[in-house]
N, CA, C and O of each residue as an XYZ file, in Angstrom:
884
protein
N       7.577     21.939     22.549
C       7.342     21.368     21.324
C       8.126     20.216     20.930
O       9.326     20.249     21.206
N       7.662     19.208     20.336
C       8.624     18.075     19.832
C       9.446     18.316     18.996
O       9.191     19.037     18.031
N      10.889     17.624     19.249
C      11.871     17.983     18.256
C      11.403     17.233     16.765
O      10.641     16.266     16.755
N      11.856     17.705     15.792
C      11.527     16.914     14.398
C      11.763     15.386     14.320
O      10.969     14.705     13.671
N      12.866     14.788     14.981
C      13.014     13.438     15.063
C      11.863     12.671     15.946
O      11.375     11.588     15.621
N      11.520     13.407     17.102
C      10.408     12.808     17.664
C       8.897     12.756     17.042
O       7.997     12.027     17.458
N       8.827     13.490     16.185
C       7.757     13.459     15.496
C       7.637     12.416     14.477
O       6.597     11.796     14.254
N       8.911     12.229     13.782
C       9.176     11.380     12.740
C       9.187     10.044     13.384
O       8.714      9.183     12.643
N       9.558      9.638     14.468
C       9.731      8.570     15.475
C       8.181      8.270     15.780
O       7.787      7.105     15.726
N       7.388      9.213     16.068
C       6.021      8.770     16.295
C       5.278      8.333     15.189
O       4.588      7.314     15.239
N       5.393      9.156     14.031
C       4.742      8.576     12.926
C       4.818      7.288     12.496
O       3.901      6.552     12.131
N       6.449      6.992     12.598
C       6.896      5.609     12.288
C       6.324      4.222     13.087
O       6.128      3.088     12.651
N       6.137      4.810     14.474
C       5.841      3.969     15.361
C       4.404      3.730     15.143
O       4.018      2.564     15.060
N       3.538      4.740     15.038
C       2.077      4.591     15.260
C       1.511      4.093     13.885
O       0.424      3.520     13.943
N       2.162      4.247     12.530
C       1.641      3.818     11.345
C       1.257      2.419     11.247
O       1.926      1.643     11.929
N       0.380      1.968     10.585
C      -0.023      0.715     10.223
C      -0.685      0.416      9.024
O      -1.342      1.308      8.488
N      -0.608     -0.794      8.477
C      -1.317     -1.198      7.230
C      -2.822     -1.196      7.625
O      -3.216     -2.144      8.304
N      -3.627     -0.301      7.294
C      -5.171     -0.015      7.874
C      -5.701     -1.035      6.757
O      -5.341     -1.004      5.580
N      -6.632     -1.961      7.322
C      -7.342     -2.760      6.325
C      -8.883     -2.725      6.814
O      -9.647     -3.645      6.526
N      -9.310     -1.550      7.608
C     -10.495     -1.394      7.790
C     -10.834     -0.001      7.886
O     -10.131      0.728      8.585
N     -11.975      0.523      7.175
C     -12.196      1.695      6.747
C     -13.863      2.304      7.135
O     -14.806      1.514      7.093
N     -14.008      3.307      7.389
C     -15.273      4.205      7.478
C     -15.760      4.240      6.100
O     -14.988      3.942      5.188
N     -17.027      4.591      5.853
C     -17.633      5.083      4.500
C     -17.268      6.633      4.029
O     -17.447      6.948      2.852
N     -16.822      7.457      4.855
C     -16.517      8.730      4.983
C     -15.637      9.151      3.679
O     -14.527      8.621      3.620
N     -15.949      9.926      2.762
C     -14.862     10.446      1.892
C     -13.913     11.299      2.527
O     -14.127     12.122      3.417
N     -12.639     10.952      1.861
C     -11.854     12.182      2.562
C     -11.966     13.554      1.453
O     -12.119     13.398      0.241
N     -11.876     14.686      2.018
C     -12.251     15.741      1.383
C     -11.081     16.018      0.575
O      -9.945     15.712      0.937
N     -11.448     16.795     -0.895
C     -10.421     17.044     -1.612
C      -9.277     17.754     -1.178
O      -8.187     17.448     -1.661
N      -9.362     18.637     -0.356
C      -8.520     19.535      0.241
C      -7.161     18.678      0.924
O      -5.959     18.779      0.676
N      -7.894     17.819      1.868
C      -7.021     16.962      2.451
C      -6.217     15.975      1.567
O      -5.032     15.725      1.789
N      -6.837     15.498      0.683
C      -6.209     14.454     -0.761
C      -5.119     15.425     -1.375
O      -3.987     15.013     -1.624
N      -5.467     16.593     -1.583
C      -4.323     17.536     -2.343
C      -3.146     17.791     -1.323
O      -1.975     17.841     -1.698
N      -3.529     17.947     -0.025
C      -2.238     18.272      0.769
C      -1.482     16.870      0.949
O      -0.263     16.803      0.796
N      -2.223     15.808      1.265
C      -1.397     14.498      1.221
C      -0.677     14.423      0.146
O       0.502     14.155      0.381
N      -1.012     14.594     -1.225
C      -0.243     14.570     -2.549
C       0.854     15.615     -2.502
O       2.004     15.405     -2.889
N       0.429     16.712     -2.019
C       1.595     17.599     -2.153
C       2.888     17.246     -1.383
O       4.057     17.364     -1.751
N       2.347     16.752     -0.144
C       3.434     16.467      1.005
C       4.376     15.075      0.276
O       5.602     14.964      0.311
N       3.693     14.401     -0.169
C       4.324     13.102     -0.869
C       5.281     13.644     -2.038
O       6.344     13.068     -2.268
N       4.958     14.536     -2.617
C       5.660     15.108     -3.904
C       6.947     15.669     -3.613
O       7.669     16.049     -4.535
N       7.308     15.757     -2.381
C       8.519     16.297     -1.703
C       9.594     14.946     -1.619
O      10.752     15.045     -1.214
N       9.011     13.778     -2.049
C       9.891     12.625     -2.049
C      11.148     13.000     -2.810
O      11.003     13.664     -3.836
N      12.500     12.610     -2.377
C      13.526     12.474     -3.132
C      13.640     11.465     -4.184
O      13.152     10.359     -3.952
N      14.265     11.700     -5.408
C      14.538     10.832     -6.412
C      15.771     10.757     -7.082
O      16.482     11.760     -7.121
N      16.150      9.631     -7.654
C      17.282      9.487     -8.648
C      17.464     10.704     -9.570
O      16.655     10.846    -10.486
N      18.452     11.591     -9.407
C      18.619     12.778    -10.276
C      17.295     13.630    -10.416
O      17.000     14.191    -11.471
N      16.546     13.684     -9.314
C      15.378     14.406     -9.169
C      14.428     13.960    -10.488
O      13.701     14.838    -10.952
N      14.410     12.682    -11.081
C      13.767     12.455    -12.043
C      12.242     12.469    -11.599
O      11.446     12.844    -12.459
N      11.757     12.115    -10.395
C      10.574     12.185    -10.074
C       9.560     11.116    -10.905
O       8.488     11.541    -11.335
N       9.938      9.766    -11.101
C       9.316      9.106    -12.036
C       7.805      8.708    -11.575
O       7.095      8.174    -12.427
N       7.337      8.911    -10.429
C       6.198      8.329    -10.160
C       4.980      9.238    -10.863
O       5.082     10.414    -11.210
N       3.797      8.378    -10.982
C       2.620      9.104    -11.103
C       1.352      8.392    -10.611
O       1.201      7.201    -10.883
N       0.454      9.047     -9.917
C      -0.515      8.460     -9.228
C      -1.881      8.960     -9.840
O      -2.048     10.059    -10.369
N      -2.802      8.001     -9.686
C      -4.132      8.045    -10.206
C      -5.038      7.918     -8.775
O      -4.868      6.918     -8.078
N      -5.778      8.718     -8.459
C      -6.537      8.555     -7.235
C      -8.095      8.654     -7.601
O      -8.644      9.478     -8.332
N      -8.657      7.573     -6.882
C     -10.270      7.474     -7.257
C     -10.787      7.897     -5.991
O     -10.119      8.108     -4.978
N     -12.142      8.014     -6.136
C     -13.071      8.304     -5.062
C     -14.595      8.029     -5.427
O     -14.917      7.968     -6.613
N     -15.515      7.866     -4.439
C     -16.822      7.796     -4.825
C     -17.226      6.924     -5.780
O     -16.596      5.867     -5.767
N     -18.086      7.023     -6.621
C     -18.335      5.975     -7.660
C     -17.289      5.648     -8.468
O     -17.494      4.602     -9.084
N     -16.393      6.094     -8.654
C     -14.990      5.463     -9.402
C     -14.552      4.508     -8.630
O     -14.262      3.466     -9.219
N     -14.376      4.535     -7.208
C     -13.630      3.654     -6.430
C     -14.577      2.485     -6.501
O     -14.005      1.396     -6.551
N     -15.903      2.457     -6.517
C     -16.853      1.348     -6.403
C     -16.885      0.563     -7.743
O     -17.036     -0.659     -7.758
N     -16.724      1.380     -8.975
C     -16.572      1.032    -10.195
C     -15.585     -0.008    -10.387
O     -15.803     -1.090    -10.933
N     -14.275      0.466     -9.812
C     -13.175      0.091    -10.123
C     -13.092     -1.381     -9.193
O     -12.536     -2.360     -9.692
N     -13.613     -1.441     -7.985
C     -13.755     -2.606     -7.065
C     -14.457     -3.791     -8.003
O     -14.026     -4.944     -8.040
N     -15.474     -3.371     -8.664
C     -16.423     -4.423     -9.103
C     -15.567     -4.977    -10.476
O     -15.600     -6.155    -10.832
N     -14.854     -3.994    -11.125
C     -13.812     -4.539    -12.307
C     -12.791     -5.624    -11.657
O     -12.531     -6.738    -12.113
N     -12.300     -5.048    -10.533
C     -11.441     -5.704     -9.908
C     -11.768     -7.217     -9.786
O     -11.052     -8.165    -10.107
N     -12.965     -7.226     -9.271
C     -13.528     -8.645     -8.759
C     -13.958     -9.472    -10.197
O     -13.820    -10.693    -10.266
N     -14.449     -8.732    -11.239
C     -14.713     -9.494    -12.391
C     -13.753     -9.707    -13.171
O     -14.077    -10.579    -13.978
N     -12.487     -9.251    -13.365
C     -11.366     -9.402    -14.226
C     -10.645    -10.481    -13.764
O     -10.460    -10.498    -12.547
N     -10.146    -11.470    -14.477
C      -9.511    -12.626    -14.334
C      -8.462    -12.600    -14.749
O      -7.967    -13.725    -14.806
N      -7.649    -11.583    -15.191
C      -6.513    -11.428    -15.734
C      -5.405    -11.262    -14.600
O      -5.649    -10.465    -13.694
N      -4.208    -11.964    -14.594
C      -3.275    -11.660    -13.567
C      -1.923    -11.710    -14.085
O      -1.544    -12.650    -14.784
N      -1.065    -10.577    -13.717
C       0.302    -10.447    -14.083
C       0.713     -8.984    -13.871
O       0.245     -7.983    -14.413
N       1.731     -9.088    -12.927
C       2.444     -7.880    -12.700
C       3.272     -7.136    -13.747
O       3.904     -7.819    -14.552
N       3.328     -5.878    -13.813
C       4.399     -5.353    -14.783
C       5.831     -5.631    -14.178
O       6.734     -5.899    -14.970
N       6.090     -5.585    -12.849
C       7.126     -5.868    -12.290
C       7.219     -7.122    -11.543
O       6.349     -7.459    -10.740
N       8.296     -7.840    -11.805
C       8.218     -9.527    -11.423
C       8.395     -9.420     -9.948
O       9.187     -8.748     -9.287
N       7.286    -10.404     -9.538
C       7.148    -10.552     -8.017
C       8.491    -11.684     -7.714
O       9.121    -12.267     -8.597
N       8.686    -11.784     -6.430
C       9.538    -12.789     -5.910
C       8.846    -14.163     -6.283
O       7.666    -14.441     -6.067
N       9.801    -14.976     -6.887
C       9.432    -16.261     -7.022
C       9.070    -17.153     -5.734
O       8.193    -18.010     -5.844
N       9.692    -16.972     -4.601
C       9.319    -17.439     -3.622
C       9.867    -16.698     -2.370
O      10.542    -15.692     -2.588
N       9.676    -17.041     -1.212
C      10.164    -16.357     -0.102
C      10.900    -17.478      0.836
O      10.356    -18.552      1.095
N      12.122    -17.133      1.289
C      12.661    -18.115      1.931
C      13.332    -17.595      3.150
O      13.393    -16.374      3.295
N      13.906    -18.485      4.150
C      14.484    -18.146      5.256
C      13.596    -17.296      6.342
O      12.489    -17.574      6.804
N      14.502    -16.089      6.615
C      13.867    -15.031      7.537
C      12.589    -14.461      6.881
O      11.549    -14.267      7.510
N      12.750    -14.214      5.597
C      11.623    -13.440      4.872
C      10.552    -14.321      5.020
O       9.501    -13.798      5.390
N      10.550    -15.614      4.811
C       9.344    -16.468      4.735
C       8.753    -16.573      6.170
O       7.574    -16.886      6.341
N       9.559    -16.317      7.144
C       9.249    -16.385      8.581
C       8.436    -15.335      8.923
O       7.388    -15.497      9.549
N       9.020    -13.818      8.402
C       8.263    -12.725      8.750
C       6.927    -12.660      8.090
O       5.952    -12.259      8.727
N       6.828    -13.057      6.765
C       5.849    -13.018      5.953
C       4.585    -13.940      6.368
O       3.415    -13.714      6.057
N       5.068    -15.032      7.141
C       4.066    -15.986      7.642
C       3.666    -15.409      8.923
O       2.531    -15.630      9.345
N       4.357    -14.808      9.475
C       4.005    -14.337     10.787
C       3.005    -12.994     10.735
O       2.136    -12.763     11.576
N       3.246    -12.331      9.813
C       2.247    -11.073      9.389
C       1.043    -11.560      8.927
O      -0.023    -11.089      9.325
N       1.125    -12.675      7.934
C      -0.034    -13.377      7.574
C      -1.153    -14.160      8.749
O      -2.378    -14.044      8.758
N      -0.467    -14.808      9.508
C      -1.370    -15.272     10.719
C      -1.742    -14.408     11.670
O      -2.682    -14.703     12.408
N      -1.008    -13.100     11.815
C      -1.760    -12.097     12.644
C      -2.969    -11.638     12.167
O      -3.939    -11.456     12.903
N      -2.968    -11.372     10.576
C      -4.139    -10.828      9.965
C      -5.217    -12.143     10.093
O      -6.327    -11.885     10.560
N      -4.966    -13.326      9.755
C      -5.783    -14.175      9.722
C      -6.590    -14.515     11.270
O      -7.786    -14.800     11.330
N      -5.842    -14.436     12.260
C      -6.585    -14.325     13.683
C      -7.078    -13.364     13.971
O      -7.864    -13.436     14.916
N      -6.884    -12.133     13.372
C      -7.602    -10.927     13.637
C      -8.949    -11.098     13.024
O      -9.934    -10.655     13.615
N      -9.062    -11.719     11.864
C     -10.272    -12.058     11.275
C     -11.047    -13.200     11.493
O     -12.248    -13.289     11.237
N     -10.327    -14.085     11.977
C     -11.090    -15.315     12.553
C     -10.897    -16.363     11.551
O     -11.647    -17.337     11.496
N      -9.885    -16.184     10.738
C      -9.458    -17.374      9.852
C      -8.503    -18.467     10.448
O      -7.425    -18.079     10.899
N      -8.769    -19.618     10.479
C      -8.141    -20.696     11.308
C      -7.342    -21.562     10.099
O      -7.703    -21.541      8.923
N      -6.238    -22.295     10.588
C      -5.411    -22.919      9.674
C      -6.429    -23.951      9.130
O      -7.334    -24.467      9.786
N      -6.115    -24.188      7.718
C      -6.828    -25.076      7.029
C      -8.264    -24.596      6.516
O      -9.012    -25.386      5.940
N      -8.595    -23.331      6.739
C      -9.854    -22.832      6.121
C      -9.259    -22.123      4.907
O      -8.723    -21.015      4.911
N      -9.445    -22.960      3.836
C      -8.915    -22.100      2.490
C      -9.797    -21.178      1.853
O      -9.489    -20.221      1.144
N     -11.025    -21.610      2.216
C     -12.330    -20.466      1.723
C     -12.081    -19.322      2.457
O     -12.172    -18.244      1.871
N     -11.768    -19.352      3.696
C     -11.709    -18.071      4.444
C     -10.305    -17.423      4.060
O     -10.293    -16.228      3.767
N      -9.220    -18.095      4.049
C      -7.902    -17.294      3.708
C      -8.131    -16.813      2.043
O      -7.644    -15.718      1.760
N      -8.772    -17.491      1.044
C      -8.965    -16.784     -0.127
C      -9.772    -15.845     -0.336
O      -9.723    -15.225     -1.399
N     -10.857    -15.487      0.824
C     -11.757    -14.599      0.703
C     -11.149    -13.483      1.245
O     -11.479    -12.356      0.873
N     -10.208    -13.688      2.172
C      -9.488    -12.487      2.775
C      -8.355    -11.973      1.711
O      -7.897    -10.832      1.771
N      -7.992    -12.833      0.835
C      -7.096    -12.419     -0.065
C      -7.801    -11.524     -1.258
O      -7.228    -10.596     -1.829
N      -8.923    -11.892     -1.488
C      -9.798    -10.981     -2.493
C     -10.094     -9.747     -1.720
O     -10.600     -8.857     -2.405
N      -9.898     -9.457     -0.413
C     -10.170     -8.123      0.112
C      -9.188     -7.223     -0.351
O      -9.370     -6.006     -0.365
N      -8.134     -7.787     -0.738
C      -7.102     -6.746     -1.475
C      -7.852     -5.945     -2.564
O      -7.953     -4.719     -2.622
N      -8.394     -6.922     -3.472
C      -9.329     -6.131     -4.756
C     -10.255     -5.321     -4.548
O     -10.630     -4.530     -5.413
N     -10.900     -5.413     -3.064
C     -11.889     -4.619     -2.737
C     -11.303     -3.315     -1.833
O     -12.110     -2.630     -1.205
N     -10.136     -3.065     -1.806
C      -9.297     -2.031     -1.301
C      -9.606     -2.065      0.289
O      -9.497     -1.049      0.974
N      -9.983     -3.260      0.795
C     -10.258     -3.734      2.200
C     -11.466     -2.460      2.560
O     -11.379     -1.844      3.622
N     -12.410     -2.203      1.708
C     -13.332     -1.071      1.992
C     -13.063      0.112      2.005
O     -13.891      0.931      2.403
N     -11.804      0.480      1.557
C     -11.572      2.091      1.370
C     -12.396      2.772      0.492
O     -12.891      2.273     -0.519
N     -12.565      4.054      0.919
C     -13.329      4.880     -0.092
C     -12.444      5.421     -1.383
O     -12.960      5.899     -2.392
N     -11.013      5.260     -1.173
C     -10.100      5.769     -2.013
C      -8.917      4.810     -2.497
O      -8.567      3.890     -1.759
N      -8.344      5.003     -3.641
C      -7.283      3.990     -3.957
C      -6.388      5.120     -4.857
O      -6.793      6.046     -5.560
N      -5.199      4.733     -4.591
C      -4.196      5.475     -5.395
C      -3.346      4.480     -6.118
O      -2.660      3.652     -5.518
N      -3.412      4.590     -7.591
C      -2.484      3.680     -8.171
C      -1.186      4.175     -8.829
O      -1.157      4.877     -9.840
N      -0.063      3.714     -8.111
C       1.470      4.333     -8.296
C       1.946      3.657     -9.645
O       1.973      2.433     -9.767
N       2.280      4.439    -10.544
C       3.024      3.873    -11.691
C       4.418      4.698    -11.879
O       4.666      5.784    -11.356
N       5.165      4.047    -12.628
C       6.600      4.576    -12.715
C       7.129      4.267    -14.264
O       6.751      3.353    -14.998
N       8.030      5.211    -14.517
C       8.395      5.204    -15.902
C       9.357      3.952    -16.258
O      10.420      3.699    -15.690
N       8.730      3.179    -17.377
C       9.374      1.832    -17.576
C      10.838      2.237    -18.044
O      11.727      1.425    -17.787
N      11.180      3.411    -18.706
C      12.445      3.559    -19.215
C      13.602      3.699    -18.300
O      14.787      3.649    -18.628
N      13.024      3.914    -16.896
C      13.950      4.436    -15.730
C      14.305      3.014    -14.982
O      15.102      2.973    -14.045
N      13.700      1.973    -15.442
C      13.991      0.463    -14.929
C      13.932      0.445    -13.483
O      12.973      0.965    -12.914
N      14.965     -0.163    -12.772
C      14.714     -0.520    -11.327
C      14.938      0.715    -10.536
O      14.533      0.784     -9.375
N      15.551      1.674    -11.101
C      15.712      2.964    -10.242
C      14.511      3.873    -10.233
O      14.349      4.682     -9.320
N      13.638      3.749    -11.270
C      12.375      4.317    -11.132
C      11.432      3.559    -10.031
O      10.542      4.173     -9.443
N      11.702      2.174     -9.802
C      10.507      1.749     -9.138
C      11.192      1.892     -7.670
O      10.445      1.834     -6.694
N      12.424      2.056     -7.503
C      12.985      2.393     -5.962
C      12.491      3.808     -5.557
O      12.098      4.053     -4.416
N      12.532      4.746     -6.582
C      11.908      6.156     -6.250
C      10.517      6.135     -5.860
O      10.008      6.899     -5.041
N       9.821      5.035     -6.619
C       8.498      5.043     -6.365
C       8.371      4.480     -4.847
O       7.517      4.933     -4.085
N       9.233      3.513     -4.483
C       9.195      3.054     -3.178
C       9.135      4.138     -2.207
O       8.181      4.146     -1.430
N      10.247      5.292     -2.123
C      10.245      6.148     -1.448
C       9.013      6.936     -1.597
O       8.605      7.454     -0.557
N       8.296      7.149     -2.727
C       7.297      7.798     -2.666
C       5.922      7.404     -1.965
O       5.057      8.169     -1.535
N       5.944      6.042     -1.962
C       5.029      5.343     -1.136
C       4.956      5.593      0.421
O       3.976      5.779      1.143
N       6.299      5.537      0.708
C       6.612      5.900      2.263
C       6.239      7.232      2.443
O       5.526      7.530      3.400
N       6.611      8.037      1.681
C       6.031      9.612      2.113
C       4.630      9.745      2.246
O       4.090     10.410      3.130
N       3.885      8.933      1.120
C       2.372      8.883      1.256
C       1.979      8.536      2.454
O       1.219      9.272      3.084
N       2.464      7.278      2.996
C       2.046      6.629      3.895
C       2.299      7.474      5.225
O       1.450      7.364      6.110
N       3.403      8.314      5.442
C       3.643      8.961      6.585
C       2.659     10.294      6.489
O       1.951     10.678      7.420
N       2.743     10.882      5.276
C       1.767     12.139      5.162
C       0.231     11.585      5.675
O      -0.419     12.242      6.488
N      -0.192     10.499      5.191
C      -1.497      9.977      5.450
C      -1.650      9.888      7.032
O      -2.567     10.514      7.565
N      -0.730      9.087      7.830
C      -0.665      9.067      9.038
C      -0.648     10.515      9.899
O      -1.254     10.599     10.967
N       0.012     11.510      9.401
C       0.249     12.635     10.010
C      -1.244     13.409      9.747
O      -1.610     14.322     10.485
N      -1.928     13.003      8.781
C      -3.120     13.638      8.623
C      -4.359     12.952      9.228
O      -5.488     13.313      8.896
N      -4.138     11.917     10.159
C      -5.063     11.112     10.882
C      -5.760     10.280      9.857
O      -6.908      9.966     10.174
N      -5.306      9.824      8.629
C      -5.735      8.938      7.743
C      -5.481      7.320      7.995
O      -4.665      6.945      8.837
N      -6.014      6.682      7.441
C      -5.237      4.965      7.571
C      -5.093      4.825      5.755
O      -5.791      5.223      4.823
N      -3.915      4.111      5.848
C      -3.544      3.687      4.438
C      -2.825      2.276      4.337
O      -2.096      1.882      5.248
N      -3.035      1.610      3.312
C      -2.252      0.372      3.183
C      -1.636      0.332      1.809
O      -2.361      0.626      0.858
N      -0.302     -0.020      1.584
C       0.232     -0.198      0.373
C       0.075     -1.493     -0.091
O       0.347     -2.440      0.648
N      -0.366     -1.671     -1.327
C      -0.769     -3.020     -1.699
C      -0.269     -3.487     -3.093
O      -0.892     -3.211     -4.118
N       0.942     -4.242     -3.088
C       1.494     -5.034     -4.163
C       0.395     -5.830     -4.909
O       0.392     -5.867     -6.139
N      -0.579     -6.494     -4.129
C      -1.376     -7.341     -4.896
C      -2.165     -6.691     -5.884
O      -2.637     -7.384     -6.785
N      -2.390     -5.411     -5.853
C      -3.081     -4.658     -7.003
C      -2.443     -4.602     -8.399
O      -2.998     -4.608     -9.497
N      -0.760     -4.529     -7.993
C      -0.263     -4.745     -9.435
C      -0.406     -5.938    -10.170
O       0.010     -5.962    -11.328
N      -0.991     -7.039     -9.616
C      -1.476     -8.112    -10.424
C      -2.450     -7.994    -11.217
O      -2.689     -8.937    -11.971
N      -3.226     -6.865    -11.254
C      -4.187     -6.697    -12.138
C      -3.829     -5.360    -13.040
O      -4.659     -4.485    -13.284
N      -2.728     -5.347    -13.406
C      -1.836     -4.399    -14.171
C      -2.367     -4.027    -15.567
O      -2.315     -2.905    -16.072
N      -2.909     -5.193    -16.138
C      -3.524     -5.043    -17.438
C      -4.962     -4.302    -17.268
O      -5.356     -3.427    -18.039
N      -5.641     -4.751    -16.218
C      -6.898     -4.055    -16.100
C      -6.789     -2.629    -15.907
O      -7.463     -1.821    -16.546
N      -5.812     -2.271    -14.893
C      -5.333     -0.951    -14.374
C      -5.151      0.005    -15.749
O      -5.798      1.043    -15.891
N      -4.201     -0.476    -16.724
C      -3.806      0.205    -17.775
C      -4.762      0.378    -18.643
O      -4.655      1.389    -19.337
N      -5.823     -0.414    -18.852
C      -7.104      0.113    -19.619
C      -7.898      0.840    -19.026
O      -8.425      1.748    -19.669
N      -8.182      0.681    -17.790
C      -9.020      1.392    -16.830
C      -8.602      2.921    -16.945
O      -9.458      3.796    -17.084
N      -7.362      3.174    -16.887
C      -6.926      4.484    -16.462
C      -6.082      5.179    -17.757
O      -5.422      6.210    -17.636
N      -6.233      4.396    -19.054
C      -5.712      4.679    -20.186
C      -4.341      5.067    -20.086
O      -3.943      6.113    -20.599
N      -3.538      4.229    -19.411
C      -2.038      4.748    -18.880
C      -1.182      4.646    -20.219
O      -1.512      3.943    -21.175
N      -0.372      5.206    -20.180
C       0.628      5.332    -21.456
C       1.510      4.007    -21.449
O       1.681      3.269    -20.478
N       2.024      3.859    -22.696
C       2.658      2.620    -22.751
C       4.082      2.538    -22.083
O       4.617      1.443    -21.912
N       4.597      3.543    -21.763
C       5.896      3.711    -20.733
C       5.651      3.610    -19.372
O       6.592      3.622    -18.579
N       4.228      3.490    -18.922
C       3.971      3.357    -17.475
C       3.954      2.127    -17.041
O       3.389      1.300    -17.756
N       4.493      1.736    -15.909
C       4.583      0.486    -15.274
C       3.783      0.373    -13.661
O       4.112      1.096    -12.720
N       2.791     -0.582    -13.592
C       2.037     -0.422    -12.185
C       3.277     -0.992    -11.208
O       3.938     -2.009    -11.415
N       3.388     -0.208    -10.267
C       4.239     -0.634     -8.969
C       3.301     -1.115     -8.050
O       3.507     -2.276     -7.697
N       2.251     -0.513     -7.522
C       1.314     -0.956     -6.501
C       0.169     -0.073     -6.426
O       0.076      0.916     -7.153
N      -0.754     -0.414     -5.525
C      -1.821      0.566     -5.015
C      -1.768      1.026     -3.755
O      -1.066      0.360     -2.994
N      -2.429      2.189     -3.211
C      -2.492      2.452     -1.745
C      -4.015      2.654     -1.480
O      -4.705      3.527     -2.007
N      -4.309      2.000     -0.856
C      -5.849      2.086     -0.420
C      -5.908      3.096      0.907
O      -5.227      2.813      1.892
N      -6.732      4.258      0.891
C      -6.727      5.058      1.954
C      -8.058      5.834      2.120
O      -8.922      6.026      1.264
N      -8.032      6.228      3.390
C      -9.605      6.712      3.923
C      -9.289      6.909      5.460
O      -8.186      6.864      6.005
N     -10.699      7.168      6.100
C     -10.555      7.341      7.616
C     -10.877      5.719      8.038
O     -11.648      4.842      7.648
N      -9.734      5.868      9.153
C      -9.789      4.584      9.613
C     -10.931      4.005     10.718
O     -11.268      4.710     11.669
N     -11.451      2.761     10.521
C     -12.309      2.355     11.532
C     -11.592      1.725     12.677
O     -10.926      0.704     12.505
N     -11.709      2.318     13.876
C     -10.820      1.715     14.971
C     -11.294      0.657     15.522
O     -10.602      0.083     16.362
N     -12.750      0.091     15.132
C     -13.387     -0.869     15.576
C     -13.385     -2.159     14.843
O     -14.026     -3.134     15.233
N     -12.614     -2.145     13.717
C     -12.320     -3.118     12.603
C     -11.379     -4.059     13.262
O     -10.367     -3.619     13.807
N     -11.690     -5.512     13.241
C     -10.961     -6.578     13.618
C      -9.340     -6.232     13.543
O      -8.541     -6.251     14.480
N      -9.084     -5.898     12.104
C      -7.685     -5.807     11.666
C      -7.154     -4.689     12.395
O      -5.943     -4.547     12.228
N      -7.742     -3.793     13.208
C      -7.118     -2.795     13.751
C      -6.250     -3.191     15.234
O      -5.539     -2.467     15.931
N      -6.584     -4.474     15.370
C      -6.103     -5.149     16.865
C      -4.669     -5.658     16.836
O      -4.064     -6.144     17.792
N      -4.212     -5.474     15.596
C      -2.585     -6.018     15.835
C      -1.600     -5.126     15.059
O      -1.967     -4.334     14.190
N      -0.582     -5.273     15.360
C       0.578     -4.628     14.643
C       1.692     -5.544     14.414
O       1.964     -6.336     15.317
N       2.394     -5.551     13.308
C       3.512     -6.317     12.861
C       4.781     -5.773     13.623
O       4.922     -4.604     13.984
N       5.783     -6.912     13.836
C       6.832     -6.643     14.465
C       8.053     -6.308     13.485
O       8.070     -6.688     12.314
N       8.983     -5.624     14.032
C      10.198     -5.286     13.450
C      11.358     -5.999     13.953
O      11.478     -6.201     15.161
N      12.331     -6.444     13.002
C      13.584     -7.201     13.430
C      14.213     -6.410     14.280
O      14.021     -5.199     14.172
N      15.007     -6.861     15.203
C      15.877     -5.857     16.099
C      17.209     -5.118     15.130
O      17.504     -5.619     14.045
N      17.722     -4.263     15.503
C      18.727     -3.473     14.638
C      19.989     -4.121     14.224
O      20.657     -3.835     13.231
N      20.297     -5.280     15.353
C      21.510     -6.032     14.676
C      21.325     -7.015     13.641
O      22.298     -7.521     13.083
N      19.870     -7.387     13.282
C      19.586     -8.095     12.024
C      19.551     -7.298     10.970
O      19.690     -7.834      9.871
N      19.383     -6.022     11.033
C      19.104     -5.029      9.819
C      20.255     -4.183      9.586
O      20.250     -3.544      8.535
N      21.317     -4.049     10.431
C      22.400     -3.102     10.163
C      23.818     -3.861     10.700
O      23.858     -4.738     11.564
N      24.826     -3.367     10.056
C      25.998     -3.718     10.311
C      27.022     -2.456     10.913
O      27.822     -1.964     10.118
N      26.983     -2.015     12.141
C      27.522     -0.813     12.495
C      29.199     -1.214     12.649
O      29.703     -2.091     13.349
N      29.762     -0.373     11.856
C      31.211     -0.586     11.820
C      31.771      0.931     12.259
O      32.242      1.694     11.416
N      31.676      1.241     13.528
C      31.974      2.736     13.867
C      32.961      2.667     14.667
O      33.451      3.696     15.133
């Protein structure tokens, strides 16, 4: 039997941002198990500021159409004004890996725009989870929601599902607030598309890289 750290390392190594799904719905019991696992996420003073709305079936399809039709943009939480240095390099590398996988070449603005819009189609996933935080808890609520998203993604991987955290969906925060009748105190953090992964989808052919440890940690041991 594998040691717990081996299991965790395996989940972290195998997980990827899934951008291709089958049409099969995830059964309710599995979704509830996924959410129950993510609910074990630690949080600042155990405030558990996250709240998640999960769609399925026709609700997902109607929301996709609303996302396509709505032209309002603007996140509740401020996006980075720009990416510079190593952050820009990593973002660029990841973006070109995606474009190459789906056949978008440099200079193909129509192709890149179409791929961007795939975000608002949830990459064809049958389910999307919209994650919100309590506005009153400020940055710490958002940090705790980030932990929740990681727990969700690892739980999905452990259950054999594909999932993709999407900050882009927060750009439709006004629509989402109206659609789900969110309280005024809620801020949209991100969405998570999920479902059964399609192993034959072109986007399943690549994995993003990770910086070496000496670039991410200063060990003073």
